[in-house]
PyMOL commands that place a pseudoatom at each C-alpha (Angstrom):
pseudoatom trace, name=CA, resn=UNK, resi=1, chain=A, elem=C, hetatm=0, pos=[0.000, 0.000, 0.000]
pseudoatom trace, name=CA, resn=UNK, resi=2, chain=A, elem=C, hetatm=0, pos=[1.676, 3.190, -1.175]
pseudoatom trace, name=CA, resn=UNK, resi=3, chain=A, elem=C, hetatm=0, pos=[1.234, 6.119, 1.245]
pseudoatom trace, name=CA, resn=UNK, resi=4, chain=A, elem=C, hetatm=0, pos=[-0.687, 9.215, 0.207]
pseudoatom trace, name=CA, resn=UNK, resi=5, chain=A, elem=C, hetatm=0, pos=[0.717, 12.714, 0.780]
pseudoatom trace, name=CA, resn=UNK, resi=6, chain=A, elem=C, hetatm=0, pos=[-0.958, 14.843, 3.429]
pseudoatom trace, name=CA, resn=UNK, resi=7, chain=A, elem=C, hetatm=0, pos=[-1.813, 17.625, 0.994]
pseudoatom trace, name=CA, resn=UNK, resi=8, chain=A, elem=C, hetatm=0, pos=[-4.352, 15.578, -0.969]
pseudoatom trace, name=CA, resn=UNK, resi=9, chain=A, elem=C, hetatm=0, pos=[-6.404, 15.355, 2.222]
pseudoatom trace, name=CA, resn=UNK, resi=10, chain=A, elem=C, hetatm=0, pos=[-6.502, 19.161, 2.157]
pseudoatom trace, name=CA, resn=UNK, resi=11, chain=A, elem=C, hetatm=0, pos=[-7.412, 19.305, -1.526]
pseudoatom trace, name=CA, resn=UNK, resi=12, chain=A, elem=C, hetatm=0, pos=[-10.121, 16.644, -1.236]
pseudoatom trace, name=CA, resn=UNK, resi=13, chain=A, elem=C, hetatm=0, pos=[-11.692, 18.399, 1.770]
pseudoatom trace, name=CA, resn=UNK, resi=14, chain=A, elem=C, hetatm=0, pos=[-11.573, 21.763, 0.016]
pseudoatom trace, name=CA, resn=UNK, resi=15, chain=A, elem=C, hetatm=0, pos=[-13.402, 20.547, -3.120]
pseudoatom trace, name=CA, resn=UNK, resi=16, chain=A, elem=C, hetatm=0, pos=[-16.915, 20.125, -1.643]
pseudoatom trace, name=CA, resn=UNK, resi=17, chain=A, elem=C, hetatm=0, pos=[-16.413, 23.142, 0.635]
pseudoatom trace, name=CA, resn=UNK, resi=18, chain=A, elem=C, hetatm=0, pos=[-15.631, 25.376, -2.330]
pseudoatom trace, name=CA, resn=UNK, resi=19, chain=A, elem=C, hetatm=0, pos=[-18.547, 24.026, -4.348]
pseudoatom trace, name=CA, resn=UNK, resi=20, chain=A, elem=C, hetatm=0, pos=[-21.190, 24.351, -1.634]
pseudoatom trace, name=CA, resn=UNK, resi=21, chain=A, elem=C, hetatm=0, pos=[-19.792, 27.624, -0.318]
pseudoatom trace, name=CA, resn=UNK, resi=22, chain=A, elem=C, hetatm=0, pos=[-19.685, 29.049, -3.830]
pseudoatom trace, name=CA, resn=UNK, resi=23, chain=A, elem=C, hetatm=0, pos=[-23.270, 28.262, -4.711]
pseudoatom trace, name=CA, resn=UNK, resi=24, chain=A, elem=C, hetatm=0, pos=[-24.541, 29.327, -1.254]
pseudoatom trace, name=CA, resn=UNK, resi=25, chain=A, elem=C, hetatm=0, pos=[-22.904, 32.759, -1.359]
pseudoatom trace, name=CA, resn=UNK, resi=26, chain=A, elem=C, hetatm=0, pos=[-23.734, 33.278, -5.032]
pseudoatom trace, name=CA, resn=UNK, resi=27, chain=A, elem=C, hetatm=0, pos=[-27.397, 32.443, -4.417]
pseudoatom trace, name=CA, resn=UNK, resi=28, chain=A, elem=C, hetatm=0, pos=[-27.560, 35.096, -1.692]
pseudoatom trace, name=CA, resn=UNK, resi=29, chain=A, elem=C, hetatm=0, pos=[-25.968, 37.660, -4.013]
pseudoatom trace, name=CA, resn=UNK, resi=30, chain=A, elem=C, hetatm=0, pos=[-28.394, 36.710, -6.762]
pseudoatom trace, name=CA, resn=UNK, resi=31, chain=A, elem=C, hetatm=0, pos=[-31.269, 37.846, -4.602]
pseudoatom trace, name=CA, resn=UNK, resi=32, chain=A, elem=C, hetatm=0, pos=[-34.692, 36.468, -3.667]
pseudoatom trace, name=CA, resn=UNK, resi=33, chain=A, elem=C, hetatm=0, pos=[-35.630, 35.907, -7.302]
pseudoatom trace, name=CA, resn=UNK, resi=34, chain=A, elem=C, hetatm=0, pos=[-33.222, 32.993, -7.548]
pseudoatom trace, name=CA, resn=UNK, resi=35, chain=A, elem=C, hetatm=0, pos=[-34.768, 29.612, -6.738]
pseudoatom trace, name=CA, resn=UNK, resi=36, chain=A, elem=C, hetatm=0, pos=[-32.042, 27.013, -5.983]
pseudoatom trace, name=CA, resn=UNK, resi=37, chain=A, elem=C, hetatm=0, pos=[-34.528, 24.171, -6.378]
pseudoatom trace, name=CA, resn=UNK, resi=38, chain=A, elem=C, hetatm=0, pos=[-35.286, 24.976, -10.007]
pseudoatom trace, name=CA, resn=UNK, resi=39, chain=A, elem=C, hetatm=0, pos=[-32.376, 27.114, -11.254]
pseudoatom trace, name=CA, resn=UNK, resi=40, chain=A, elem=C, hetatm=0, pos=[-29.079, 25.421, -12.086]
pseudoatom trace, name=CA, resn=UNK, resi=41, chain=A, elem=C, hetatm=0, pos=[-25.658, 26.218, -10.676]
pseudoatom trace, name=CA, resn=UNK, resi=42, chain=A, elem=C, hetatm=0, pos=[-24.564, 27.427, -14.104]
pseudoatom trace, name=CA, resn=UNK, resi=43, chain=A, elem=C, hetatm=0, pos=[-26.993, 30.318, -13.744]
pseudoatom trace, name=CA, resn=UNK, resi=44, chain=A, elem=C, hetatm=0, pos=[-24.939, 31.619, -10.853]
pseudoatom trace, name=CA, resn=UNK, resi=45, chain=A, elem=C, hetatm=0, pos=[-21.783, 31.684, -13.005]
pseudoatom trace, name=CA, resn=UNK, resi=46, chain=A, elem=C, hetatm=0, pos=[-23.516, 33.079, -16.099]
pseudoatom trace, name=CA, resn=UNK, resi=47, chain=A, elem=C, hetatm=0, pos=[-22.401, 36.297, -17.766]
pseudoatom trace, name=CA, resn=UNK, resi=48, chain=A, elem=C, hetatm=0, pos=[-23.874, 39.234, -15.889]
pseudoatom trace, name=CA, resn=UNK, resi=49, chain=A, elem=C, hetatm=0, pos=[-25.014, 37.214, -12.861]
pseudoatom trace, name=CA, resn=UNK, resi=50, chain=A, elem=C, hetatm=0, pos=[-24.665, 38.982, -9.513]
pseudoatom trace, name=CA, resn=UNK, resi=51, chain=A, elem=C, hetatm=0, pos=[-22.769, 36.028, -8.057]
pseudoatom trace, name=CA, resn=UNK, resi=52, chain=A, elem=C, hetatm=0, pos=[-20.523, 35.505, -11.077]
pseudoatom trace, name=CA, resn=UNK, resi=53, chain=A, elem=C, hetatm=0, pos=[-17.418, 36.751, -9.277]
pseudoatom trace, name=CA, resn=UNK, resi=54, chain=A, elem=C, hetatm=0, pos=[-17.955, 34.176, -6.496]
pseudoatom trace, name=CA, resn=UNK, resi=55, chain=A, elem=C, hetatm=0, pos=[-19.214, 31.110, -8.371]
pseudoatom trace, name=CA, resn=UNK, resi=56, chain=A, elem=C, hetatm=0, pos=[-16.633, 31.227, -11.148]
pseudoatom trace, name=CA, resn=UNK, resi=57, chain=A, elem=C, hetatm=0, pos=[-13.583, 31.237, -8.820]
pseudoatom trace, name=CA, resn=UNK, resi=58, chain=A, elem=C, hetatm=0, pos=[-15.270, 28.505, -6.785]
pseudoatom trace, name=CA, resn=UNK, resi=59, chain=A, elem=C, hetatm=0, pos=[-15.547, 26.304, -9.889]
pseudoatom trace, name=CA, resn=UNK, resi=60, chain=A, elem=C, hetatm=0, pos=[-11.926, 26.995, -10.799]
pseudoatom trace, name=CA, resn=UNK, resi=61, chain=A, elem=C, hetatm=0, pos=[-10.854, 26.166, -7.252]
pseudoatom trace, name=CA, resn=UNK, resi=62, chain=A, elem=C, hetatm=0, pos=[-12.904, 22.966, -7.387]
pseudoatom trace, name=CA, resn=UNK, resi=63, chain=A, elem=C, hetatm=0, pos=[-11.114, 21.963, -10.575]
pseudoatom trace, name=CA, resn=UNK, resi=64, chain=A, elem=C, hetatm=0, pos=[-7.708, 22.703, -9.074]
pseudoatom trace, name=CA, resn=UNK, resi=65, chain=A, elem=C, hetatm=0, pos=[-8.569, 20.556, -6.051]
pseudoatom trace, name=CA, resn=UNK, resi=66, chain=A, elem=C, hetatm=0, pos=[-9.503, 17.599, -8.268]
pseudoatom trace, name=CA, resn=UNK, resi=67, chain=A, elem=C, hetatm=0, pos=[-6.277, 17.905, -10.263]
pseudoatom trace, name=CA, resn=UNK, resi=68, chain=A, elem=C, hetatm=0, pos=[-4.172, 18.082, -7.083]
pseudoatom trace, name=CA, resn=UNK, resi=69, chain=A, elem=C, hetatm=0, pos=[-6.004, 15.107, -5.563]
pseudoatom trace, name=CA, resn=UNK, resi=70, chain=A, elem=C, hetatm=0, pos=[-5.528, 13.067, -8.740]
pseudoatom trace, name=CA, resn=UNK, resi=71, chain=A, elem=C, hetatm=0, pos=[-1.827, 13.931, -8.780]
pseudoatom trace, name=CA, resn=UNK, resi=72, chain=A, elem=C, hetatm=0, pos=[-1.232, 12.630, -5.263]
pseudoatom trace, name=CA, resn=UNK, resi=73, chain=A, elem=C, hetatm=0, pos=[-3.642, 9.684, -5.180]
pseudoatom trace, name=CA, resn=UNK, resi=74, chain=A, elem=C, hetatm=0, pos=[-0.928, 7.142, -5.922]
pseudoatom trace, name=CA, resn=UNK, resi=75, chain=A, elem=C, hetatm=0, pos=[-2.781, 4.018, -4.713]
pseudoatom trace, name=CA, resn=UNK, resi=76, chain=A, elem=C, hetatm=0, pos=[-5.458, 4.533, -7.399]
pseudoatom trace, name=CA, resn=UNK, resi=77, chain=A, elem=C, hetatm=0, pos=[-5.136, 3.131, -10.919]
pseudoatom trace, name=CA, resn=UNK, resi=78, chain=A, elem=C, hetatm=0, pos=[-3.683, 5.596, -13.458]
pseudoatom trace, name=CA, resn=UNK, resi=79, chain=A, elem=C, hetatm=0, pos=[-6.850, 5.605, -15.586]
pseudoatom trace, name=CA, resn=UNK, resi=80, chain=A, elem=C, hetatm=0, pos=[-8.933, 6.727, -12.623]
pseudoatom trace, name=CA, resn=UNK, resi=81, chain=A, elem=C, hetatm=0, pos=[-6.471, 9.440, -11.677]
pseudoatom trace, name=CA, resn=UNK, resi=82, chain=A, elem=C, hetatm=0, pos=[-6.489, 10.712, -15.258]
pseudoatom trace, name=CA, resn=UNK, resi=83, chain=A, elem=C, hetatm=0, pos=[-10.301, 10.795, -15.331]
pseudoatom trace, name=CA, resn=UNK, resi=84, chain=A, elem=C, hetatm=0, pos=[-10.426, 12.698, -12.025]
pseudoatom trace, name=CA, resn=UNK, resi=85, chain=A, elem=C, hetatm=0, pos=[-7.873, 15.216, -13.282]
pseudoatom trace, name=CA, resn=UNK, resi=86, chain=A, elem=C, hetatm=0, pos=[-9.815, 15.561, -16.537]
pseudoatom trace, name=CA, resn=UNK, resi=87, chain=A, elem=C, hetatm=0, pos=[-12.974, 16.275, -14.582]
pseudoatom trace, name=CA, resn=UNK, resi=88, chain=A, elem=C, hetatm=0, pos=[-11.098, 18.965, -12.688]
pseudoatom trace, name=CA, resn=UNK, resi=89, chain=A, elem=C, hetatm=0, pos=[-9.870, 20.550, -15.918]
pseudoatom trace, name=CA, resn=UNK, resi=90, chain=A, elem=C, hetatm=0, pos=[-13.419, 20.726, -17.284]
pseudoatom trace, name=CA, resn=UNK, resi=91, chain=A, elem=C, hetatm=0, pos=[-14.521, 22.529, -14.105]
pseudoatom trace, name=CA, resn=UNK, resi=92, chain=A, elem=C, hetatm=0, pos=[-11.823, 25.125, -14.760]
pseudoatom trace, name=CA, resn=UNK, resi=93, chain=A, elem=C, hetatm=0, pos=[-12.865, 25.376, -18.410]
pseudoatom trace, name=CA, resn=UNK, resi=94, chain=A, elem=C, hetatm=0, pos=[-16.329, 26.506, -17.317]
pseudoatom trace, name=CA, resn=UNK, resi=95, chain=A, elem=C, hetatm=0, pos=[-14.733, 29.868, -16.579]
pseudoatom trace, name=CA, resn=UNK, resi=96, chain=A, elem=C, hetatm=0, pos=[-13.966, 30.148, -20.313]
pseudoatom trace, name=CA, resn=UNK, resi=97, chain=A, elem=C, hetatm=0, pos=[-17.344, 28.756, -21.396]
pseudoatom trace, name=CA, resn=UNK, resi=98, chain=A, elem=C, hetatm=0, pos=[-19.907, 30.174, -18.949]
pseudoatom trace, name=CA, resn=UNK, resi=99, chain=A, elem=C, hetatm=0, pos=[-23.612, 29.727, -19.438]
pseudoatom trace, name=CA, resn=UNK, resi=100, chain=A, elem=C, hetatm=0, pos=[-25.292, 32.636, -21.242]
pseudoatom trace, name=CA, resn=UNK, resi=101, chain=A, elem=C, hetatm=0, pos=[-27.592, 34.933, -19.308]
pseudoatom trace, name=CA, resn=UNK, resi=102, chain=A, elem=C, hetatm=0, pos=[-30.490, 33.500, -21.305]
pseudoatom trace, name=CA, resn=UNK, resi=103, chain=A, elem=C, hetatm=0, pos=[-30.917, 30.533, -23.590]
pseudoatom trace, name=CA, resn=UNK, resi=104, chain=A, elem=C, hetatm=0, pos=[-28.494, 27.657, -24.045]
pseudoatom trace, name=CA, resn=UNK, resi=105, chain=A, elem=C, hetatm=0, pos=[-24.865, 27.267, -25.083]
pseudoatom trace, name=CA, resn=UNK, resi=106, chain=A, elem=C, hetatm=0, pos=[-23.466, 24.314, -27.003]
pseudoatom trace, name=CA, resn=UNK, resi=107, chain=A, elem=C, hetatm=0, pos=[-19.911, 24.912, -25.761]
pseudoatom trace, name=CA, resn=UNK, resi=108, chain=A, elem=C, hetatm=0, pos=[-21.022, 25.116, -22.144]
pseudoatom trace, name=CA, resn=UNK, resi=109, chain=A, elem=C, hetatm=0, pos=[-23.184, 22.022, -22.504]
pseudoatom trace, name=CA, resn=UNK, resi=110, chain=A, elem=C, hetatm=0, pos=[-20.346, 19.990, -24.040]
pseudoatom trace, name=CA, resn=UNK, resi=111, chain=A, elem=C, hetatm=0, pos=[-17.926, 20.953, -21.256]
pseudoatom trace, name=CA, resn=UNK, resi=112, chain=A, elem=C, hetatm=0, pos=[-20.486, 20.091, -18.569]
pseudoatom trace, name=CA, resn=UNK, resi=113, chain=A, elem=C, hetatm=0, pos=[-21.286, 16.734, -20.197]
pseudoatom trace, name=CA, resn=UNK, resi=114, chain=A, elem=C, hetatm=0, pos=[-17.627, 15.751, -20.506]
pseudoatom trace, name=CA, resn=UNK, resi=115, chain=A, elem=C, hetatm=0, pos=[-16.916, 16.796, -16.939]
pseudoatom trace, name=CA, resn=UNK, resi=116, chain=A, elem=C, hetatm=0, pos=[-19.860, 14.872, -15.538]
pseudoatom trace, name=CA, resn=UNK, resi=117, chain=A, elem=C, hetatm=0, pos=[-18.938, 11.752, -17.499]
pseudoatom trace, name=CA, resn=UNK, resi=118, chain=A, elem=C, hetatm=0, pos=[-15.303, 11.773, -16.357]
pseudoatom trace, name=CA, resn=UNK, resi=119, chain=A, elem=C, hetatm=0, pos=[-16.230, 12.311, -12.716]
pseudoatom trace, name=CA, resn=UNK, resi=120, chain=A, elem=C, hetatm=0, pos=[-18.867, 9.572, -12.926]
pseudoatom trace, name=CA, resn=UNK, resi=121, chain=A, elem=C, hetatm=0, pos=[-16.442, 7.079, -14.447]
pseudoatom trace, name=CA, resn=UNK, resi=122, chain=A, elem=C, hetatm=0, pos=[-13.339, 7.750, -12.378]
pseudoatom trace, name=CA, resn=UNK, resi=123, chain=A, elem=C, hetatm=0, pos=[-14.413, 5.612, -9.361]
pseudoatom trace, name=CA, resn=UNK, resi=124, chain=A, elem=C, hetatm=0, pos=[-14.483, 2.392, -11.402]
pseudoatom trace, name=CA, resn=UNK, resi=125, chain=A, elem=C, hetatm=0, pos=[-11.424, 3.357, -13.429]
pseudoatom trace, name=CA, resn=UNK, resi=126, chain=A, elem=C, hetatm=0, pos=[-9.488, 3.924, -10.203]
pseudoatom trace, name=CA, resn=UNK, resi=127, chain=A, elem=C, hetatm=0, pos=[-10.113, 0.429, -8.796]
pseudoatom trace, name=CA, resn=UNK, resi=128, chain=A, elem=C, hetatm=0, pos=[-6.818, -0.967, -7.620]
pseudoatom trace, name=CA, resn=UNK, resi=129, chain=A, elem=C, hetatm=0, pos=[-5.595, -4.230, -9.135]
pseudoatom trace, name=CA, resn=UNK, resi=130, chain=A, elem=C, hetatm=0, pos=[-2.837, -6.598, -8.139]
pseudoatom trace, name=CA, resn=UNK, resi=131, chain=A, elem=C, hetatm=0, pos=[0.368, -5.705, -9.926]
pseudoatom trace, name=CA, resn=UNK, resi=132, chain=A, elem=C, hetatm=0, pos=[1.173, -9.338, -10.762]
pseudoatom trace, name=CA, resn=UNK, resi=133, chain=A, elem=C, hetatm=0, pos=[-2.349, -10.617, -11.307]
pseudoatom trace, name=CA, resn=UNK, resi=134, chain=A, elem=C, hetatm=0, pos=[-4.223, -12.832, -8.938]
pseudoatom trace, name=CA, resn=UNK, resi=135, chain=A, elem=C, hetatm=0, pos=[-6.524, -15.147, -10.829]
pseudoatom trace, name=CA, resn=UNK, resi=136, chain=A, elem=C, hetatm=0, pos=[-5.380, -18.723, -10.430]
pseudoatom trace, name=CA, resn=UNK, resi=137, chain=A, elem=C, hetatm=0, pos=[-4.954, -21.089, -13.381]
pseudoatom trace, name=CA, resn=UNK, resi=138, chain=A, elem=C, hetatm=0, pos=[-4.273, -24.135, -11.231]
pseudoatom trace, name=CA, resn=UNK, resi=139, chain=A, elem=C, hetatm=0, pos=[-1.131, -25.893, -10.037]
pseudoatom trace, name=CA, resn=UNK, resi=140, chain=A, elem=C, hetatm=0, pos=[1.834, -26.157, -12.336]
pseudoatom trace, name=CA, resn=UNK, resi=141, chain=A, elem=C, hetatm=0, pos=[3.702, -29.397, -13.005]
pseudoatom trace, name=CA, resn=UNK, resi=142, chain=A, elem=C, hetatm=0, pos=[5.768, -30.697, -10.056]
pseudoatom trace, name=CA, resn=UNK, resi=143, chain=A, elem=C, hetatm=0, pos=[9.425, -29.783, -9.950]
pseudoatom trace, name=CA, resn=UNK, resi=144, chain=A, elem=C, hetatm=0, pos=[12.236, -32.334, -9.910]
pseudoatom trace, name=CA, resn=UNK, resi=145, chain=A, elem=C, hetatm=0, pos=[11.834, -32.862, -6.160]
pseudoatom trace, name=CA, resn=UNK, resi=146, chain=A, elem=C, hetatm=0, pos=[8.201, -33.799, -6.680]
pseudoatom trace, name=CA, resn=UNK, resi=147, chain=A, elem=C, hetatm=0, pos=[6.829, -30.682, -4.947]
pseudoatom trace, name=CA, resn=UNK, resi=148, chain=A, elem=C, hetatm=0, pos=[3.969, -29.011, -6.843]
pseudoatom trace, name=CA, resn=UNK, resi=149, chain=A, elem=C, hetatm=0, pos=[4.756, -25.474, -7.883]
pseudoatom trace, name=CA, resn=UNK, resi=150, chain=A, elem=C, hetatm=0, pos=[2.716, -22.552, -6.631]
pseudoatom trace, name=CA, resn=UNK, resi=151, chain=A, elem=C, hetatm=0, pos=[-0.344, -21.662, -8.716]
pseudoatom trace, name=CA, resn=UNK, resi=152, chain=A, elem=C, hetatm=0, pos=[0.492, -19.297, -11.538]
pseudoatom trace, name=CA, resn=UNK, resi=153, chain=A, elem=C, hetatm=0, pos=[-1.383, -16.041, -12.034]
pseudoatom trace, name=CA, resn=UNK, resi=154, chain=A, elem=C, hetatm=0, pos=[-3.570, -15.706, -15.103]
pseudoatom trace, name=CA, resn=UNK, resi=155, chain=A, elem=C, hetatm=0, pos=[-4.760, -12.201, -15.816]
pseudoatom trace, name=CA, resn=UNK, resi=156, chain=A, elem=C, hetatm=0, pos=[-5.434, -9.268, -13.520]
pseudoatom trace, name=CA, resn=UNK, resi=157, chain=A, elem=C, hetatm=0, pos=[-7.357, -9.527, -10.285]
pseudoatom trace, name=CA, resn=UNK, resi=158, chain=A, elem=C, hetatm=0, pos=[-8.571, -7.052, -7.727]
pseudoatom trace, name=CA, resn=UNK, resi=159, chain=A, elem=C, hetatm=0, pos=[-6.283, -6.462, -4.779]
pseudoatom trace, name=CA, resn=UNK, resi=160, chain=A, elem=C, hetatm=0, pos=[-7.833, -7.806, -1.614]
pseudoatom trace, name=CA, resn=UNK, resi=161, chain=A, elem=C, hetatm=0, pos=[-5.950, -5.348, 0.587]
pseudoatom trace, name=CA, resn=UNK, resi=162, chain=A, elem=C, hetatm=0, pos=[-6.949, -2.271, -1.437]
pseudoatom trace, name=CA, resn=UNK, resi=163, chain=A, elem=C, hetatm=0, pos=[-8.405, 0.682, 0.470]
pseudoatom trace, name=CA, resn=UNK, resi=164, chain=A, elem=C, hetatm=0, pos=[-12.179, 0.528, 0.793]
pseudoatom trace, name=CA, resn=UNK, resi=165, chain=A, elem=C, hetatm=0, pos=[-12.703, 3.400, -1.662]
pseudoatom trace, name=CA, resn=UNK, resi=166, chain=A, elem=C, hetatm=0, pos=[-10.691, 1.598, -4.357]
pseudoatom trace, name=CA, resn=UNK, resi=167, chain=A, elem=C, hetatm=0, pos=[-12.461, -1.752, -4.138]
pseudoatom trace, name=CA, resn=UNK, resi=168, chain=A, elem=C, hetatm=0, pos=[-14.847, -2.889, -6.897]
pseudoatom trace, name=CA, resn=UNK, resi=169, chain=A, elem=C, hetatm=0, pos=[-18.062, -2.935, -4.860]
pseudoatom trace, name=CA, resn=UNK, resi=170, chain=A, elem=C, hetatm=0, pos=[-18.014, 0.625, -3.454]
pseudoatom trace, name=CA, resn=UNK, resi=171, chain=A, elem=C, hetatm=0, pos=[-16.570, 2.027, -6.686]
pseudoatom trace, name=CA, resn=UNK, resi=172, chain=A, elem=C, hetatm=0, pos=[-19.259, 0.432, -8.860]
pseudoatom trace, name=CA, resn=UNK, resi=173, chain=A, elem=C, hetatm=0, pos=[-21.924, 1.658, -6.459]
pseudoatom trace, name=CA, resn=UNK, resi=174, chain=A, elem=C, hetatm=0, pos=[-20.571, 5.219, -6.571]
pseudoatom trace, name=CA, resn=UNK, resi=175, chain=A, elem=C, hetatm=0, pos=[-20.487, 5.257, -10.370]
pseudoatom trace, name=CA, resn=UNK, resi=176, chain=A, elem=C, hetatm=0, pos=[-23.975, 3.760, -10.651]
pseudoatom trace, name=CA, resn=UNK, resi=177, chain=A, elem=C, hetatm=0, pos=[-25.447, 6.319, -8.258]
pseudoatom trace, name=CA, resn=UNK, resi=178, chain=A, elem=C, hetatm=0, pos=[-23.790, 9.184, -10.132]
pseudoatom trace, name=CA, resn=UNK, resi=179, chain=A, elem=C, hetatm=0, pos=[-25.261, 8.007, -13.451]
pseudoatom trace, name=CA, resn=UNK, resi=180, chain=A, elem=C, hetatm=0, pos=[-28.653, 7.630, -11.800]
pseudoatom trace, name=CA, resn=UNK, resi=181, chain=A, elem=C, hetatm=0, pos=[-28.250, 11.148, -10.494]
pseudoatom trace, name=CA, resn=UNK, resi=182, chain=A, elem=C, hetatm=0, pos=[-27.471, 12.345, -14.010]
pseudoatom trace, name=CA, resn=UNK, resi=183, chain=A, elem=C, hetatm=0, pos=[-30.649, 10.690, -15.280]
pseudoatom trace, name=CA, resn=UNK, resi=184, chain=A, elem=C, hetatm=0, pos=[-32.586, 12.349, -12.460]
pseudoatom trace, name=CA, resn=UNK, resi=185, chain=A, elem=C, hetatm=0, pos=[-31.159, 15.729, -13.469]
pseudoatom trace, name=CA, resn=UNK, resi=186, chain=A, elem=C, hetatm=0, pos=[-32.235, 15.286, -17.107]
pseudoatom trace, name=CA, resn=UNK, resi=187, chain=A, elem=C, hetatm=0, pos=[-35.696, 14.219, -16.001]
pseudoatom trace, name=CA, resn=UNK, resi=188, chain=A, elem=C, hetatm=0, pos=[-35.942, 17.198, -13.649]
pseudoatom trace, name=CA, resn=UNK, resi=189, chain=A, elem=C, hetatm=0, pos=[-34.674, 19.534, -16.357]
pseudoatom trace, name=CA, resn=UNK, resi=190, chain=A, elem=C, hetatm=0, pos=[-37.219, 18.561, -18.994]
pseudoatom trace, name=CA, resn=UNK, resi=191, chain=A, elem=C, hetatm=0, pos=[-40.161, 17.115, -17.075]
pseudoatom trace, name=CA, resn=UNK, resi=192, chain=A, elem=C, hetatm=0, pos=[-40.101, 18.770, -13.653]
pseudoatom trace, name=CA, resn=UNK, resi=193, chain=A, elem=C, hetatm=0, pos=[-39.053, 22.083, -12.178]
pseudoatom trace, name=CA, resn=UNK, resi=194, chain=A, elem=C, hetatm=0, pos=[-36.410, 20.704, -9.819]
pseudoatom trace, name=CA, resn=UNK, resi=195, chain=A, elem=C, hetatm=0, pos=[-33.279, 20.723, -11.984]
pseudoatom trace, name=CA, resn=UNK, resi=196, chain=A, elem=C, hetatm=0, pos=[-31.395, 22.863, -9.469]
pseudoatom trace, name=CA, resn=UNK, resi=197, chain=A, elem=C, hetatm=0, pos=[-31.959, 20.439, -6.614]
pseudoatom trace, name=CA, resn=UNK, resi=198, chain=A, elem=C, hetatm=0, pos=[-30.975, 17.427, -8.730]
pseudoatom trace, name=CA, resn=UNK, resi=199, chain=A, elem=C, hetatm=0, pos=[-27.828, 19.134, -10.002]
pseudoatom trace, name=CA, resn=UNK, resi=200, chain=A, elem=C, hetatm=0, pos=[-26.743, 20.071, -6.494]
pseudoatom trace, name=CA, resn=UNK, resi=201, chain=A, elem=C, hetatm=0, pos=[-27.105, 16.515, -5.232]
pseudoatom trace, name=CA, resn=UNK, resi=202, chain=A, elem=C, hetatm=0, pos=[-25.125, 15.075, -8.163]
pseudoatom trace, name=CA, resn=UNK, resi=203, chain=A, elem=C, hetatm=0, pos=[-22.343, 17.663, -8.173]
pseudoatom trace, name=CA, resn=UNK, resi=204, chain=A, elem=C, hetatm=0, pos=[-21.922, 17.427, -4.410]
pseudoatom trace, name=CA, resn=UNK, resi=205, chain=A, elem=C, hetatm=0, pos=[-21.644, 13.630, -4.640]
pseudoatom trace, name=CA, resn=UNK, resi=206, chain=A, elem=C, hetatm=0, pos=[-19.006, 13.939, -7.353]
pseudoatom trace, name=CA, resn=UNK, resi=207, chain=A, elem=C, hetatm=0, pos=[-17.026, 16.483, -5.338]
pseudoatom trace, name=CA, resn=UNK, resi=208, chain=A, elem=C, hetatm=0, pos=[-17.286, 14.417, -2.138]
pseudoatom trace, name=CA, resn=UNK, resi=209, chain=A, elem=C, hetatm=0, pos=[-16.286, 10.970, -3.458]
pseudoatom trace, name=CA, resn=UNK, resi=210, chain=A, elem=C, hetatm=0, pos=[-12.574, 11.863, -3.848]
pseudoatom trace, name=CA, resn=UNK, resi=211, chain=A, elem=C, hetatm=0, pos=[-12.543, 12.689, -0.122]
pseudoatom trace, name=CA, resn=UNK, resi=212, chain=A, elem=C, hetatm=0, pos=[-14.050, 9.286, 0.661]
pseudoatom trace, name=CA, resn=UNK, resi=213, chain=A, elem=C, hetatm=0, pos=[-11.343, 7.572, -1.385]
pseudoatom trace, name=CA, resn=UNK, resi=214, chain=A, elem=C, hetatm=0, pos=[-8.557, 9.626, 0.182]
pseudoatom trace, name=CA, resn=UNK, resi=215, chain=A, elem=C, hetatm=0, pos=[-9.781, 8.904, 3.719]
pseudoatom trace, name=CA, resn=UNK, resi=216, chain=A, elem=C, hetatm=0, pos=[-9.912, 5.185, 2.959]
pseudoatom trace, name=CA, resn=UNK, resi=217, chain=A, elem=C, hetatm=0, pos=[-6.334, 5.340, 1.630]
pseudoatom trace, name=CA, resn=UNK, resi=218, chain=A, elem=C, hetatm=0, pos=[-5.139, 7.231, 4.713]
pseudoatom trace, name=CA, resn=UNK, resi=219, chain=A, elem=C, hetatm=0, pos=[-6.798, 4.665, 6.950]
pseudoatom trace, name=CA, resn=UNK, resi=220, chain=A, elem=C, hetatm=0, pos=[-5.309, 1.745, 5.012]
pseudoatom trace, name=CA, resn=UNK, resi=221, chain=A, elem=C, hetatm=0, pos=[-1.865, 3.371, 5.054]
pseudoatom trace, name=CA, resn=UNK, resi=222, chain=A, elem=C, hetatm=0, pos=[-2.045, 3.832, 8.822]
pseudoatom trace, name=CA, resn=UNK, resi=223, chain=A, elem=C, hetatm=0, pos=[-3.120, 0.225, 9.282]
pseudoatom trace, name=CA, resn=UNK, resi=224, chain=A, elem=C, hetatm=0, pos=[-0.167, -1.006, 7.230]
pseudoatom trace, name=CA, resn=UNK, resi=225, chain=A, elem=C, hetatm=0, pos=[2.259, 0.939, 9.418]
pseudoatom trace, name=CA, resn=UNK, resi=226, chain=A, elem=C, hetatm=0, pos=[1.062, -0.642, 12.658]
pseudoatom trace, name=CA, resn=UNK, resi=227, chain=A, elem=C, hetatm=0, pos=[3.625, -2.907, 14.319]
pseudoatom trace, name=CA, resn=UNK, resi=228, chain=A, elem=C, hetatm=0, pos=[2.878, -6.613, 14.223]
for i in range(1, 228): cmd.bond("trace and resi %d" % i, "trace and resi %d" % (i + 1))
show_as sticks, trace
zoom trace
């Protein structure tokens, strides 16, 4: 179990704090006409919005936190770390492609879709596997002394001692719930008037999961350092 640097605990804690703090302060600045249950977060960072100067830096800071966390999360698989960093970069790109004050924006929609997809996929892509494989083919032929050789690995297998947040079960559950949340958001956007509430639940979950993974890695690292 490779140790994780202390600073990714700071970055993973800061991500949900920046997101929630940003939308909370921006909503207050937007005034009583803003309904967080129906209006999306993008509205707060739109051109000309009263809370633009708060929500936009919050999104950039969120993206920076994800990139820093991905950089230091060494126990996770490289594909998962890349997806997390990519999700962070898309959050920063929202500053260049903000939502318009009215109507839609193809560029903004593409960036949001890519960012959501990367952050929804990174939990399963980050699942830790044994470096030398772990699936067993069966015993090899006995050696000259007549002692059967150890079973040989055949293909990759999940590491049994992986941190809880990098195991298949929790990671698959996190990804599935995020995709369900995305479906809920689309339904709320086109069929109900609760898109803002759905988006907040999904984005908070995506900003909070890196912290869950980091805490599980810190716990596993501390357990490995205990004296026998």
